[in-house]
Residue frames as qw, qx, qy, qz and C-alpha x, y, z in Angstrom:
[[0.601, 0.220, -0.539, 0.547, -24.00, 23.06, -61.42],
 [0.145, -0.357, 0.369, -0.846, -25.13, 25.62, -58.85],
 [0.780, -0.261, -0.100, -0.559, -28.22, 23.55, -58.19],
 [0.872, 0.015, -0.471, 0.135, -26.17, 20.42, -57.59],
 [0.365, 0.260, -0.511, 0.733, -23.84, 22.26, -55.20],
 [0.397, -0.336, 0.195, -0.832, -26.80, 23.82, -53.37],
 [0.878, -0.185, -0.275, -0.345, -28.49, 20.39, -53.04],
 [0.745, 0.082, -0.538, 0.386, -25.31, 18.82, -51.63],
 [0.095, 0.309, -0.420, 0.848, -24.90, 21.69, -49.17],
 [0.621, -0.310, 0.027, -0.720, -28.53, 21.40, -48.04],
 [0.896, -0.090, -0.426, -0.089, -28.17, 17.65, -47.62],
 [0.556, 0.152, -0.553, 0.602, -25.07, 18.03, -45.44],
 [0.161, -0.304, 0.303, -0.889, -26.69, 20.77, -43.37],
 [0.764, -0.252, -0.149, -0.575, -29.91, 18.80, -42.93],
 [0.836, -0.016, -0.530, 0.139, -27.96, 15.70, -41.94],
 [0.364, 0.172, -0.541, 0.739, -25.92, 17.52, -39.32],
 [0.389, -0.291, 0.163, -0.859, -29.05, 19.26, -37.94],
 [0.853, -0.197, -0.287, -0.390, -30.95, 15.99, -37.72],
 [0.720, 0.052, -0.579, 0.379, -27.98, 14.29, -36.03],
 [0.071, 0.266, -0.433, 0.858, -27.77, 17.10, -33.50],
 [0.618, -0.274, 0.012, -0.737, -31.47, 16.74, -32.73],
 [0.891, -0.110, -0.416, -0.145, -31.32, 12.95, -32.34],
 [0.587, 0.096, -0.580, 0.557, -28.31, 13.04, -30.05],
 [0.143, -0.308, 0.317, -0.885, -29.92, 15.75, -27.95],
 [0.731, -0.241, -0.063, -0.635, -33.08, 13.68, -27.40],
 [0.954, -0.129, -0.272, -0.009, -31.51, 10.29, -26.69],
 [0.563, -0.763, 0.306, 0.091, -28.93, 9.63, -24.01],
 [0.376, 0.700, -0.606, -0.047, -25.33, 9.16, -24.99],
 [0.942, -0.080, -0.318, 0.071, -23.88, 5.69, -24.65],
 [0.602, -0.755, 0.189, 0.180, -21.34, 5.39, -21.86],
 [0.653, 0.649, -0.273, 0.280, -17.86, 6.23, -22.99],
 [0.745, -0.170, -0.304, 0.569, -14.50, 5.95, -21.35],
 [0.186, -0.959, -0.137, 0.164, -14.00, 9.07, -19.23],
 [0.498, 0.734, -0.217, 0.407, -11.30, 11.42, -20.35],
 [0.674, -0.156, -0.403, 0.600, -8.23, 11.60, -18.19],
 [0.219, -0.958, -0.184, -0.030, -8.49, 14.44, -15.71],
 [0.348, 0.699, -0.385, 0.493, -5.58, 16.79, -15.22],
 [0.566, -0.064, -0.666, 0.482, -3.53, 16.04, -12.10],
 [0.016, -0.102, 0.346, -0.933, -4.63, 19.25, -10.38],
 [0.573, -0.196, -0.216, -0.766, -8.32, 18.52, -10.92],
 [0.787, -0.207, -0.572, -0.104, -8.35, 15.04, -9.38],
 [0.582, -0.751, 0.173, -0.259, -8.31, 14.73, -5.60],
 [0.495, -0.520, 0.689, 0.102, -5.98, 11.72, -5.56],
 [0.512, 0.403, -0.645, -0.398, -4.67, 9.64, -8.41],
 [0.961, -0.122, -0.089, -0.232, -5.63, 6.00, -8.40],
 [0.456, -0.640, 0.616, 0.059, -2.96, 4.01, -6.57],
 [0.460, 0.424, -0.728, -0.281, -0.93, 1.63, -8.67],
 [0.936, -0.162, -0.189, -0.248, -1.82, -2.01, -8.33],
 [0.570, -0.620, 0.538, -0.010, 0.29, -3.98, -5.88],
 [0.557, 0.488, -0.656, -0.143, 2.95, -6.04, -7.57],
 [0.907, -0.327, 0.094, -0.250, 2.18, -9.40, -5.99],
 [0.884, 0.240, -0.252, 0.313, 5.49, -10.90, -7.17],
 [0.241, 0.566, -0.400, 0.680, 7.51, -8.20, -5.39],
 [0.598, -0.524, 0.231, -0.561, 5.38, -8.53, -2.25],
 [0.991, -0.117, -0.044, -0.057, 5.89, -12.32, -2.24],
 [0.709, 0.404, -0.331, 0.474, 9.64, -11.93, -2.87],
 [0.064, -0.611, 0.395, -0.683, 10.02, -9.53, 0.09],
 [0.787, -0.399, 0.182, -0.435, 7.97, -11.76, 2.37],
 [0.979, 0.082, -0.154, 0.107, 9.95, -14.84, 1.32],
 [0.482, 0.520, -0.404, 0.578, 13.30, -13.08, 1.87],
 [0.359, -0.572, 0.355, -0.646, 12.16, -11.97, 5.32],
 [0.933, -0.222, 0.077, -0.272, 11.00, -15.50, 6.13],
 [0.866, 0.289, -0.294, 0.284, 14.25, -17.04, 4.87],
 [0.184, 0.582, -0.459, 0.645, 16.27, -14.69, 7.09],
 [0.620, -0.453, 0.308, -0.561, 14.10, -15.59, 10.08],
 [0.989, 0.013, -0.128, -0.075, 14.53, -19.29, 9.27],
 [0.665, 0.406, -0.413, 0.472, 18.32, -18.95, 9.31],
 [0.017, -0.534, 0.432, -0.727, 18.41, -16.82, 12.47],
 [0.589, -0.314, 0.367, -0.647, 15.78, -18.64, 14.52],
 [0.043, 0.144, -0.987, -0.049, 15.83, -22.25, 13.27],
 [0.644, 0.064, 0.145, -0.748, 12.09, -22.48, 12.56],
 [0.431, 0.054, 0.900, 0.017, 10.47, -25.90, 12.31],
 [0.085, 0.223, 0.734, 0.636, 8.35, -26.66, 9.19],
 [0.109, -0.737, -0.667, -0.015, 5.05, -25.68, 10.84],
 [0.243, -0.748, -0.126, 0.604, 6.50, -22.42, 12.14],
 [0.280, -0.171, 0.498, 0.803, 8.10, -21.72, 8.78],
 [0.040, 0.473, 0.721, 0.505, 4.76, -21.84, 6.97],
 [0.217, -0.825, -0.492, 0.173, 2.97, -19.76, 9.62],
 [0.326, -0.615, 0.084, 0.713, 5.76, -17.16, 9.63],
 [0.236, 0.079, 0.604, 0.757, 5.68, -17.04, 5.81],
 [0.058, -0.681, -0.665, -0.302, 1.93, -16.29, 5.90],
 [0.317, -0.809, -0.276, 0.410, 2.37, -13.66, 8.63],
 [0.340, -0.407, 0.296, 0.794, 5.15, -11.96, 6.64],
 [0.160, 0.317, 0.682, 0.640, 3.16, -12.08, 3.41],
 [0.152, -0.802, -0.575, -0.052, 0.14, -10.52, 5.10],
 [0.365, -0.750, -0.099, 0.542, 2.28, -7.84, 6.74],
 [0.326, -0.203, 0.439, 0.812, 4.29, -6.91, 3.64],
 [0.078, 0.510, 0.692, 0.504, 1.10, -6.74, 1.56],
 [0.229, -0.846, -0.463, 0.132, -0.54, -4.50, 4.17],
 [0.372, -0.618, 0.087, 0.687, 2.45, -2.15, 4.39],
 [0.260, 0.028, 0.568, 0.780, 2.73, -1.82, 0.61],
 [0.032, -0.673, -0.671, -0.309, -0.99, -1.18, 0.34],
 [0.300, -0.840, -0.289, 0.347, -0.77, 1.51, 3.04],
 [0.386, -0.377, 0.282, 0.793, 2.20, 3.14, 1.32],
 [0.134, 0.279, 0.634, 0.708, 0.23, 3.44, -1.87],
 [0.176, -0.737, -0.634, -0.153, -3.04, 4.46, -0.27],
 [0.337, -0.901, -0.180, 0.205, -1.60, 7.07, 2.09],
 [0.681, 0.216, 0.082, 0.695, 1.32, 8.32, 0.00],
 [0.090, 0.626, 0.073, 0.771, 0.16, 11.92, 0.51],
 [0.567, -0.700, 0.049, -0.432, -0.68, 11.52, 4.21],
 [0.466, 0.400, -0.716, 0.331, 2.53, 10.45, 5.91],
 [0.307, -0.302, 0.615, -0.660, 1.09, 10.56, 9.43],
 [0.856, 0.045, 0.125, -0.500, -1.81, 8.29, 8.51],
 [0.798, 0.370, -0.477, -0.005, 0.56, 5.94, 6.69],
 [0.183, 0.436, -0.738, 0.482, 2.90, 5.80, 9.71],
 [0.561, -0.192, 0.485, -0.643, -0.02, 4.97, 12.00],
 [0.917, 0.188, -0.067, -0.345, -1.28, 2.20, 9.75],
 [0.648, 0.447, -0.591, 0.179, 2.22, 0.76, 9.27],
 [0.103, -0.405, 0.701, -0.577, 2.76, 0.84, 13.04],
 [0.770, -0.062, 0.305, -0.557, -0.54, -1.01, 13.59],
 [0.885, 0.324, -0.309, -0.131, 0.51, -3.64, 11.05],
 [0.374, 0.492, -0.689, 0.378, 3.87, -4.02, 12.83],
 [0.392, -0.303, 0.610, -0.618, 2.20, -4.47, 16.21],
 [0.891, 0.103, 0.092, -0.433, -0.20, -7.04, 14.78],
 [0.743, 0.440, -0.500, 0.058, 2.71, -8.88, 13.16],
 [0.066, 0.464, -0.733, 0.494, 4.60, -8.97, 16.46],
 [0.654, -0.157, 0.456, -0.582, 1.58, -10.40, 18.25],
 [0.928, 0.252, -0.106, -0.255, 1.16, -13.12, 15.62],
 [0.558, 0.504, -0.615, 0.238, 4.88, -13.95, 15.71],
 [0.243, -0.428, 0.666, -0.561, 4.79, -14.17, 19.50],
 [0.840, -0.010, 0.291, -0.458, 2.04, -16.80, 19.21],
 [0.880, 0.415, -0.217, -0.081, 3.98, -18.74, 16.58],
 [0.463, 0.545, -0.596, 0.365, 7.54, -18.67, 17.93],
 [0.714, -0.381, -0.503, 0.302, 8.81, -20.25, 21.10],
 [0.325, -0.935, -0.073, 0.121, 9.64, -17.81, 23.92],
 [0.610, -0.436, 0.344, 0.565, 13.39, -18.27, 23.27],
 [0.461, 0.358, 0.525, 0.620, 12.94, -17.67, 19.51],
 [0.006, 0.900, 0.357, 0.252, 10.78, -14.61, 20.10],
 [0.470, -0.817, 0.060, 0.327, 13.29, -13.18, 22.60],
 [0.578, -0.172, 0.453, 0.657, 16.12, -13.67, 20.09],
 [0.296, 0.621, 0.529, 0.497, 13.98, -12.11, 17.35],
 [0.187, -0.954, -0.235, -0.008, 13.22, -9.09, 19.56],
 [0.540, -0.633, 0.221, 0.509, 16.91, -8.55, 20.42],
 [0.498, 0.103, 0.534, 0.675, 17.92, -8.71, 16.73],
 [0.126, 0.782, 0.503, 0.346, 15.06, -6.40, 15.80],
 [0.316, -0.927, -0.096, 0.181, 16.02, -3.84, 18.44],
 [0.584, -0.375, 0.365, 0.621, 19.65, -4.06, 17.36],
 [0.402, 0.370, 0.571, 0.613, 18.70, -3.42, 13.76],
 [0.030, -0.866, -0.401, -0.296, 16.42, -0.52, 14.69],
 [0.320, 0.450, -0.303, 0.776, 19.06, 1.05, 16.93],
 [0.604, -0.697, -0.136, -0.362, 17.09, 0.70, 20.16],
 [0.114, 0.567, -0.692, 0.432, 19.54, 0.93, 23.06],
 [0.679, -0.250, -0.689, 0.038, 19.53, -2.05, 25.39],
 [0.537, -0.816, -0.084, -0.197, 18.92, -1.53, 29.10],
 [0.839, -0.310, 0.013, 0.446, 22.47, -2.74, 29.79],
 [0.548, 0.290, 0.145, 0.771, 23.96, 0.01, 27.65],
 [0.127, -0.886, -0.233, -0.382, 22.13, 2.94, 29.24],
 [0.582, -0.187, -0.331, 0.719, 24.47, 5.19, 31.17],
 [0.062, 0.341, 0.022, 0.938, 24.37, 8.67, 32.61],
 [0.183, 0.122, 0.549, -0.806, 21.73, 10.46, 34.59],
 [0.178, 0.520, 0.835, 0.037, 18.03, 9.69, 34.37],
 [0.017, 0.461, 0.350, 0.815, 15.78, 12.22, 32.65],
 [0.108, 0.061, 0.510, -0.851, 14.17, 14.64, 35.16],
 [0.592, 0.096, 0.036, -0.799, 10.48, 13.94, 35.65],
 [0.780, 0.109, -0.551, -0.275, 10.68, 10.29, 34.71],
 [0.886, -0.458, 0.010, -0.077, 10.79, 7.43, 37.21],
 [0.855, -0.103, 0.006, 0.508, 14.28, 7.22, 38.63],
 [0.354, 0.546, 0.043, 0.758, 14.88, 10.87, 37.78],
 [0.210, -0.122, -0.460, 0.854, 14.87, 13.93, 40.00]]
């Protein structure tokens, strides 16, 4: 009985020693990396853009512009593509620069300026002017007609 137990123990020990030697000499097959703790990783991988939400936002924006500006069919399609591109870019920037608000704001501003330039090429001057007025209204930009009071010192028109 002791001999049988000793033989089984030796077999298990020899097997584990030989496995240790073979794995040490040959490279390990690639395995899925273990999840790193949040503190150890520099930045977590951004979530994938939800293309359905991006398309829904772009379509809603386009529909509002269609109602407000009376776009013709060619303009409608161009504006839809411009809005889709812009919304996708903004969402991507929000995810990519979530921890760097200044960088995100700069990228979003660049996207907005690019969008305005593309819209200016697509819309008629009257449509673009109406769009700009509505946009400024929405953003709370005071119109030149509503400015009252004294000019700011140091600026043109000031003291």
